[in-house]
C-alpha positions as CSV (number, residue, x, y, z in Angstrom):
1,M,69.2,105.4,100.6
2,R,70.6,102.5,98.6
3,Y,73.9,103.1,96.8
4,K,75.2,101.3,93.7
5,V,77.7,98.5,94.2
6,Y,81.1,99.0,92.6
7,F,83.1,96.1,91.1
8,V,86.8,97.2,90.9
9,G,89.8,95.4,89.5
10,A,92.7,95.8,92.0
11,G,95.3,94.7,89.5
12,P,97.6,91.6,89.6
13,G,99.5,92.4,92.9
14,D,101.5,95.5,92.8
15,P,99.4,98.1,94.6
16,G,100.5,100.8,92.1
17,L,98.6,99.0,89.3
18,I,95.1,99.7,90.5
19,T,93.5,102.5,88.4
20,L,93.0,106.0,89.7
21,K,89.3,105.7,89.5
22,G,89.3,102.4,91.4
23,L,91.5,104.0,94.1
24,E,89.1,106.9,94.6
25,I,86.1,104.6,94.9
26,L,88.0,102.5,97.4
27,R,88.7,105.6,99.5
28,Q,85.0,106.4,99.7
29,A,83.6,102.9,100.4
30,D,82.0,101.9,103.7
31,V,82.5,98.2,103.0
32,V,85.3,96.5,101.1
33,I,84.8,92.9,100.1
34,Y,88.1,91.8,98.7
35,D,89.8,88.7,97.2
36,Y,92.5,87.2,99.4
37,L,95.2,87.8,96.7
38,V,94.6,91.6,96.8
39,D,97.7,93.3,98.2
40,K,97.1,94.5,101.7
41,R,98.8,97.8,100.9
42,I,95.9,98.7,98.7
43,L,93.5,98.1,101.6
44,S,95.4,100.8,103.6
45,E,93.9,103.3,101.3
46,A,90.4,102.6,102.6
47,Q,88.8,105.2,104.8
48,K,89.1,105.0,108.5
49,G,86.4,102.8,109.9
50,A,85.6,101.0,106.7
51,E,84.6,97.4,107.1
52,L,87.2,95.1,105.4
53,I,86.0,91.6,104.6
54,C,88.3,89.0,103.0
55,C,86.6,86.4,100.8
56,D,89.1,83.9,102.3
57,K,86.9,84.1,105.5
58,L,83.8,83.2,103.5
59,G,85.4,80.2,101.8
60,K,87.1,77.0,102.7
61,K,90.2,75.1,101.5
62,R,89.8,71.9,99.6
63,S,92.7,69.6,99.0
64,G,94.4,70.0,95.6
65,D,92.2,72.9,94.6
66,G,93.3,75.9,96.5
67,F,90.3,78.0,97.5
68,I,86.8,77.1,96.5
69,L,84.9,80.2,97.6
70,H,81.4,79.9,99.2
71,Q,80.1,82.1,96.3
72,E,76.6,82.2,97.7
73,K,77.9,83.7,101.0
74,I,79.8,86.4,99.0
75,N,76.7,87.1,96.9
76,S,74.5,87.3,100.0
77,L,77.0,89.6,101.8
78,I,77.2,92.0,98.9
79,V,73.4,92.2,98.7
80,K,73.0,92.5,102.4
81,R,75.4,95.4,102.8
82,A,74.0,97.2,99.8
83,K,70.4,96.9,101.2
84,E,71.7,98.3,104.5
85,G,72.6,101.5,102.7
86,K,76.3,101.0,102.8
87,K,78.7,102.1,100.0
88,V,80.0,98.7,98.9
89,I,83.1,98.0,96.7
90,R,83.8,94.4,95.5
91,L,87.6,94.5,95.1
92,K,88.7,91.7,92.7
93,N,92.3,90.6,92.0
94,G,93.4,91.4,88.5
95,D,90.6,92.4,86.1
96,V,86.9,92.1,87.2
97,S,85.8,90.2,84.1
98,I,88.5,87.4,83.8
99,F,88.2,84.2,85.7
100,S,86.6,85.9,88.7
101,R,83.1,84.5,89.1
102,W,81.9,88.0,88.4
103,S,78.8,86.9,86.5
104,Q,77.5,85.0,89.6
105,E,77.7,88.1,91.7
106,L,76.0,90.2,89.0
107,E,73.2,87.7,88.9
108,A,72.6,88.2,92.6
109,L,72.5,92.0,92.3
110,A,70.2,91.8,89.2
111,K,67.8,89.6,91.1
112,E,67.5,92.1,93.8
113,K,67.4,95.1,91.4
114,I,70.6,96.6,92.9
115,E,72.5,99.0,90.6
116,F,76.2,98.3,89.9
117,E,79.1,99.9,88.1
118,V,82.4,98.3,86.9
119,V,85.9,99.6,86.9
120,P,88.4,97.4,84.9
121,G,91.8,96.3,86.2
122,V,95.1,95.1,84.9
123,T,94.8,91.3,84.5
124,A,97.6,88.9,85.5
125,A,98.3,87.8,82.0
126,S,99.1,91.3,80.8
127,A,101.3,92.0,83.9
128,A,103.1,88.7,83.5
129,A,103.8,89.4,79.9
130,C,104.9,93.1,80.4
131,L,107.1,92.3,83.4
132,S,108.9,89.5,81.7
133,G,109.5,91.0,78.3
134,I,107.2,88.5,76.5
135,P,104.8,90.2,74.0
136,L,101.6,88.2,73.9
137,T,101.3,88.9,70.2
138,D,104.1,89.5,67.7
139,R,103.9,90.0,63.9
140,N,106.5,87.2,63.4
141,F,105.3,84.7,66.0
142,A,101.7,85.1,67.0
143,S,98.7,87.0,65.7
144,S,96.3,85.6,68.2
145,V,96.2,85.0,72.0
146,V,93.8,82.9,74.0
147,M,93.4,83.0,77.8
148,I,92.2,79.8,79.4
149,T,91.8,78.4,82.9
150,G,93.8,75.4,84.0
151,R,91.2,74.5,86.6
152,E,87.6,74.2,85.6
153,D,84.6,73.9,87.8
154,P,84.7,70.4,89.3
155,R,80.9,70.1,89.1
156,K,81.1,70.0,85.2
157,E,80.5,66.6,83.8
158,K,82.7,67.3,80.8
159,S,85.4,69.9,80.0
160,V,84.4,72.7,77.6
161,L,88.0,73.2,76.5
162,N,88.8,72.0,73.0
163,W,92.6,71.3,73.1
164,Q,92.7,70.6,69.4
165,S,91.5,74.1,68.7
166,L,93.5,75.8,71.5
167,A,96.7,74.2,70.2
168,K,96.4,76.1,67.0
169,C,96.4,79.5,68.7
170,G,99.5,81.7,68.5
171,T,99.9,82.3,72.2
172,I,98.2,80.3,75.0
173,V,97.9,81.9,78.4
174,L,97.0,79.7,81.3
175,Y,95.5,80.9,84.6
176,M,95.4,78.7,87.7
177,A,97.2,75.9,86.0
178,V,100.3,75.1,88.1
179,E,98.8,72.1,89.9
180,N,97.5,70.7,86.6
181,L,100.5,71.5,84.4
182,A,101.6,67.9,83.7
183,N,98.1,67.1,82.3
184,I,98.0,70.3,80.3
185,V,101.3,69.5,78.7
186,K,100.1,66.0,77.8
187,W,96.9,67.3,76.2
188,L,98.7,69.9,74.2
189,K,101.2,67.3,72.9
190,Q,98.3,65.1,71.9
191,A,96.7,68.0,70.1
192,G,99.8,68.5,68.0
193,K,102.0,71.0,69.9
194,T,105.7,70.0,69.4
195,F,108.0,69.1,72.3
196,D,110.2,72.2,71.6
197,T,107.3,74.7,72.0
198,P,108.6,77.4,74.4
199,V,106.9,77.9,77.7
200,A,107.3,80.5,80.5
201,I,105.9,80.5,84.0
202,V,105.7,83.8,85.7
203,E,105.1,83.4,89.4
204,N,103.8,86.3,91.6
205,A,103.6,88.6,88.6
206,S,104.2,92.3,89.5
207,L,105.3,91.6,93.0
208,L,108.8,91.8,94.5
209,T,108.8,88.0,94.6
210,Q,108.2,87.6,90.9
211,K,110.1,84.8,89.3
212,V,110.3,83.7,85.6
213,L,111.0,80.1,84.7
214,V,111.5,79.3,81.0
215,G,111.5,75.9,79.3
216,S,109.6,74.0,76.7
217,L,106.7,71.5,76.7
218,K,109.3,68.8,77.0
219,D,110.7,69.9,80.3
220,I,108.6,72.6,81.8
221,A,106.6,70.3,84.2
222,A,109.8,68.9,85.6
223,K,111.4,72.3,85.9
224,A,108.3,73.6,87.8
225,R,108.6,70.7,90.3
226,K,112.3,71.2,90.7
227,N,111.9,75.0,91.3
228,K,108.9,74.4,93.6
229,V,106.7,76.8,91.6
230,K,103.5,77.7,93.4
231,P,100.3,79.7,92.6
232,P,99.6,82.4,91.8
233,A,101.4,81.9,88.5
234,I,100.7,82.6,84.8
235,I,101.9,80.2,82.1
236,I,102.6,81.5,78.6
237,I,103.0,79.0,75.8
238,G,104.1,79.9,72.3
239,E,107.0,81.1,70.1
240,V,106.7,84.6,71.7
241,V,108.4,83.2,74.8
242,K,111.7,83.2,72.8
243,L,111.7,87.0,73.1
244,E,112.1,86.8,76.9
245,R,115.8,86.4,76.6
246,K,116.1,89.6,74.5
247,F,113.4,91.8,76.1
248,N,113.2,90.9,79.8
249,W,114.0,94.5,80.8
250,L,113.5,93.7,84.5
251,K,116.2,91.1,84.5
252,K,118.6,93.1,82.3
253,T,118.5,96.5,84.1
254,E,120.3,97.4,87.3
255,R,117.9,97.1,90.2
256,T,117.8,99.2,93.4
257,L,115.7,98.4,96.4
258,F,114.5,101.7,97.8
259,T,113.5,101.3,101.5
260,G,112.4,104.8,102.4
261,I,108.8,106.1,102.6
262,S,109.1,109.1,100.3
263,P,107.4,108.7,96.9
264,E,108.7,106.3,94.4
265,R,111.6,107.5,92.1
266,F,110.7,106.7,88.5
267,F,113.3,108.7,86.5
268,E,116.6,107.7,88.2
269,K,119.1,105.4,86.5
270,G,118.0,101.7,86.5
271,I,114.9,100.3,88.1
272,I,113.9,101.6,91.6
273,I,111.8,99.0,93.4
274,H,110.0,100.4,96.4
275,L,109.7,98.5,99.7
276,P,109.2,100.8,102.7
277,L,110.8,99.3,105.7
278,I,109.2,101.8,108.1
279,K,105.6,102.7,108.7
280,I,104.3,105.9,110.2
281,M,101.5,105.6,112.8
282,P,99.7,108.0,115.2
283,L,100.3,107.6,118.9
284,E,97.9,105.5,121.0
285,D,97.9,108.2,123.7
286,Y,98.4,111.9,123.0
287,S,98.0,113.2,126.5
288,E,101.6,114.1,127.0
289,F,101.8,115.9,123.6
290,N,98.5,117.7,124.3
291,R,99.9,119.1,127.6
292,A,103.1,120.3,125.9
293,V,101.5,121.9,122.9
294,K,99.1,124.0,124.9
295,D,102.1,126.1,125.8
296,I,103.1,126.5,122.1
297,G,102.7,130.3,122.2
298,S,105.6,130.8,124.6
299,H,108.1,129.3,122.2
300,N,110.5,131.3,120.0
301,W,111.1,128.5,117.4
302,I,109.3,125.4,116.2
303,V,111.6,122.9,114.5
304,F,110.2,120.2,112.2
305,S,112.5,117.3,111.6
306,S,110.2,115.4,109.2
307,R,107.1,115.9,107.0
308,Y,105.3,113.4,109.3
309,G,106.0,115.6,112.3
310,V,104.3,118.4,110.4
311,K,101.2,116.2,109.5
312,Y,100.6,114.9,113.0
313,F,101.5,118.2,114.7
314,F,98.7,120.0,112.9
315,E,96.3,117.1,113.2
316,R,96.7,117.1,117.0
317,L,96.7,121.0,117.2
318,N,93.3,121.1,115.5
319,K,92.0,118.2,117.5
320,I,92.4,120.2,120.7
321,G,91.0,123.4,119.2
322,L,94.3,125.3,118.4
323,D,95.7,126.5,115.1
324,A,98.7,128.4,113.6
325,R,97.5,131.6,115.3
326,N,98.6,130.1,118.6
327,F,102.2,130.2,117.6
328,S,102.2,133.3,115.3
329,Q,105.2,134.8,117.1
330,A,107.4,131.8,116.7
331,K,109.9,131.3,113.8
332,I,109.7,128.0,111.9
333,S,112.5,125.7,110.8
334,A,112.4,122.6,108.6
335,I,115.1,120.0,108.2
336,G,114.7,119.9,104.4
337,N,112.7,120.7,101.4
338,S,110.1,118.0,101.6
339,T,109.4,119.1,105.2
340,R,109.3,122.8,104.1
341,N,106.8,121.8,101.3
342,R,104.6,120.0,103.7
343,L,104.4,123.1,105.9
344,L,103.3,125.1,102.9
345,D,100.3,122.7,102.7
346,F,99.2,124.2,106.0
347,G,100.0,127.8,104.9
348,V,103.2,128.0,107.0
349,I,106.4,129.6,105.5
350,T,109.7,128.5,107.0
351,N,112.4,130.9,108.3
352,L,115.3,128.5,108.2
353,V,116.0,125.4,106.1
354,P,119.6,124.0,105.9
355,K,121.4,123.4,102.7
356,E,122.5,120.0,104.1
357,E,119.2,118.2,104.7
358,S,120.0,116.4,108.0
359,S,120.1,117.0,111.7
360,L,123.8,118.0,111.5
361,G,123.0,120.4,108.7
362,L,120.3,122.0,110.8
363,L,122.6,122.4,113.8
364,K,125.2,124.0,111.6
365,E,122.7,126.4,110.3
366,F,121.5,127.3,113.8
367,K,125.1,128.3,114.7
368,N,124.5,131.4,112.5
369,V,121.5,132.3,114.7
370,D,121.7,133.3,118.3
371,I,119.4,130.8,120.1
372,R,120.8,131.2,123.6
373,N,117.9,131.1,126.1
374,Q,115.5,130.7,123.1
375,R,112.6,128.2,123.7
376,I,112.3,125.6,120.9
377,F,109.4,123.2,120.4
378,L,110.5,120.0,118.6
379,P,107.8,117.5,117.6
380,R,109.4,114.2,116.8
381,S,108.9,110.4,116.4
382,D,109.1,107.9,119.2
383,I,112.5,106.6,118.1
384,A,114.0,109.9,116.9
385,D,117.8,110.3,117.6
386,K,118.4,112.6,120.5
387,G,121.3,114.2,118.7
388,L,119.2,117.2,117.4
389,T,117.8,117.9,120.9
390,Q,121.2,117.7,122.5
391,G,122.8,119.8,119.8
392,L,120.3,122.6,120.2
393,Q,120.7,122.5,124.0
394,A,124.5,122.7,123.5
395,Q,123.9,126.0,121.7
396,G,122.0,127.3,124.7
397,A,118.4,126.7,123.7
398,K,115.7,125.4,126.0
399,V,114.1,122.5,124.0
400,T,110.7,120.9,124.5
401,A,111.0,117.7,122.6
402,T,107.7,115.8,122.4
403,V,106.6,112.7,120.6
404,V,103.9,113.2,118.0
405,Y,104.0,110.0,115.9
406,R,105.3,106.4,115.9
407,N,107.8,104.9,113.6
408,V,107.1,101.1,113.4
409,M,108.2,98.1,111.3
410,P,105.6,97.2,108.6
411,D,103.6,94.0,109.0
412,N,103.9,91.2,106.5
413,L,107.2,92.3,104.8
414,P,107.6,89.8,101.9
415,D,110.3,87.2,101.5
416,L,113.0,88.5,99.2
417,D,115.6,87.0,96.9
418,L,118.3,89.6,97.7
419,E,120.5,88.3,94.9
420,F,117.9,89.9,92.5
421,F,119.1,93.4,93.5
422,D,122.2,95.3,92.6
423,E,121.8,98.0,95.3
424,I,119.8,98.7,98.4
425,M,119.2,102.3,99.5
426,F,118.6,103.2,103.1
427,T,117.2,106.6,104.1
428,S,117.0,106.2,107.9
429,P,118.6,104.3,110.8
430,S,115.3,102.7,111.6
431,G,115.1,101.4,108.1
432,V,118.5,99.8,108.5
433,R,117.5,98.2,111.8
434,N,114.2,96.8,110.4
435,F,116.1,95.4,107.4
436,V,118.5,93.5,109.7
437,K,115.6,92.3,111.8
438,R,113.6,91.0,108.8
439,Y,116.3,90.0,106.3
440,G,119.6,89.7,108.2
441,S,122.7,90.2,106.1
442,L,123.2,91.2,102.5
443,P,124.9,89.2,99.7
444,K,128.4,90.5,99.0
445,K,127.5,91.6,95.4
446,V,124.8,94.0,96.6
447,R,125.9,97.6,97.1
448,V,124.6,99.8,99.9
449,R,123.7,103.5,99.5
450,C,122.8,105.5,102.6
451,I,121.2,109.0,102.8
452,G,122.8,111.0,105.6
453,E,125.7,110.3,107.9
454,V,123.5,109.0,110.7
455,T,122.0,106.3,108.4
456,L,125.5,105.4,107.2
457,K,126.7,105.1,110.8
458,E,123.8,102.7,111.5
459,A,124.6,100.6,108.4
460,R,128.2,100.3,109.4
461,K,127.2,99.2,112.9
462,W,125.4,96.2,111.3
463,N,128.2,95.5,108.8
464,L,126.0,96.5,105.9
465,S,128.4,99.1,104.7
466,D,132.2,99.8,104.8
């Protein structure tokens, strides 16, 4: 059977900007052929075992021109995988139809009579404008907008860009133009644009490393050199750039860096920018857990200290042919509401949840229950604090604490300008340690907020909090 090929726009960088439809297609694909600028966090949504192929590996660098992809190799690969009966997704940065060599890939599929479908994406121009407070059109300043490339195919004998006509447009948006900015400024001046025409460069639009540089045709090339602006960047030229000072909401609003792994918080005060500093992974070897869990029926209590403990506990239980019937006589405790709700996903109702959602709160709650000589099964992470185990033992319980998942530091954490943030929020001691390992200390102006006494204690240990 031959499946259709999907072309999906992954958005400009922020993994949250891919469409819901695009994400669902990605999750079902056997083969993901992606642009090198696609955020790797999006790729983590692919199904286990999917073949992930970066177009970087199919191209080569050429001095002064970034990546010139071996387009024929990409075309051939898409066709080959489709003919093999694989579910193929071509994941493109930004939107599929804008400066992406899309038509060349369609030609290859059409030639082989391979069906395809397209899912649009958020293009970098739209993201750069929205996230810098610069409307691309405005009734007072611009009734038209034109998107052009700053780097044409070098095989062309003559440019197809008419700078005399382009200069008359209300707003000009340039892709792939940083390396050619000085020439573009010269051409626009020759075409009649005035020296004081406002210009903005938005580098890494939508990412945590986004930067906005504002100037005019007179000085923008020099400013770009001084500030070492690098691709990917979008350049916006026109009177609308004046509105950045008034409407750059990202710069004007208080910004909190949230380092936990719970879902993003959209309706709190200010802007919550999410960068998880821990990553949850399965164990490489479950033999010890498998031995321990086979005796689950002899325990009086099962205590879940995180929703990930719930997830991996039930995954492993099912893997070895067991289910909730094997511990039907045990009572269930959860450290907090998110863990309790995760248990409900597996049809399990808790008997005890503390008002204070922490290990200390759980221990306080158990003081109201006689657990002397009670057997407690405690699935935990590989770096979990031993305080909960020791606290339960101090109350007379016999605790079987066994590791069911790993808590690791994410790969490729981005460079950050910590001065950009007003506050950083830590939700776990491991998040604090990973922050220190990757970023070191904090600027004095940045406040620290910690969830739980154990996290606060760790932050104080590293001089991140008073």
